[in-house]
N, C-alpha and C positions, 0 to 999 in steps of 0.2 A: 184650637179654635176654640173653641165657646167661650173661655174664660173672654178673651178678648175681644170678641162680638159683645161681650156682655159689656164687657168696658167702651169701646165708643157707643151702647143704648141709653148703657147710664150716667155715665160722666161724659159722650161726647152729644146726646140726647135723640141722637140716633141711631140706629138697628142697622146695622151694615153687612155684606156679606164678605170673605175673602178674596181677594186677587192676589192676593201674596205669601206664602207663610215658609219659616228661616224656622228649622227644630236643632235645637244640637242637646243630646244623652248625654247626663256624666257617672249617672249612676242605676239599677235595679234598683227597683219598684217587689218588693219579697210577698207573696198572696199573702193575703194577714193583713198587713203593713197600712196603715192607716196617713191617709197622701192631703194634705194641701194645695192650693192654687192659687196665686193670686194675680192679678191681672190690671194694667193701665195703660191712658194712653197716654202717649209718649207727645203726639203733636196730633193737631186738626191745621189740615192745610184747607181752609175755608169753604169747608162742606163737604166735601169734592173726593178725598183722601184723608182717611186716619190710618197713623203710623203706631201702634202699638202694642206691649212685651204679653210675656208671662212669665213664671214660674211653677212648677213643679217640685213642693219640697216634705221632705219626709225621715223623721227625727234627726231633725238640723245639719237636714242635704239636703243640696237644688240635683232632684232625679234626669229633670229634662227645663229647660230656656226656652222661649221660640222669640220671632216677632212678627210682624205681621202687618201689609198694609190693607184695609175695608176700604170699599167701597159701599156708601147708604145708599140704602134701600129713600130711592125716592117719594112713593109714594102708602110710605109705611104712617098711619093716620090712627086717630084715638079707638075709632072703629074694629082698626085691624088688631090694637092692643089688648082690645077686650075680647077679637076669637079668637086669638090667639092665649091667650093666658088665661078665661076663663074668670070668674072668682078676684086671681092676685091680678089685677091689672090696674088696681087704687097704686098701687105699693112703687108697682115703676111709672103711673102714668107720673108721681109723681116730684120724677129727677128726668124723666121724657119729656111730658108739656107743665111745665111746672106751675101758670095759668090758667093749667084746664081746672 
């Protein structure tokens, strides 16, 4: 969920919340194993609904995969970004507010 929400924010330029999500588990992640998660914005339906996907990998195997539909936050402003992320807001803002 988190990775797909970030895909909406970074790629789609709008942070969003999940409306629907499907998860498929493929393999077991053992305690102590390192894992990597990648997410993608699959489709932007006129900034009203984002379709997303994510996969968790470990040791060359898919651990879990997910697809989701996300609804963008309407009033997420630059001030909200500053409040939410403190000093790290500038790194995020360059993706979500490229002209500010």
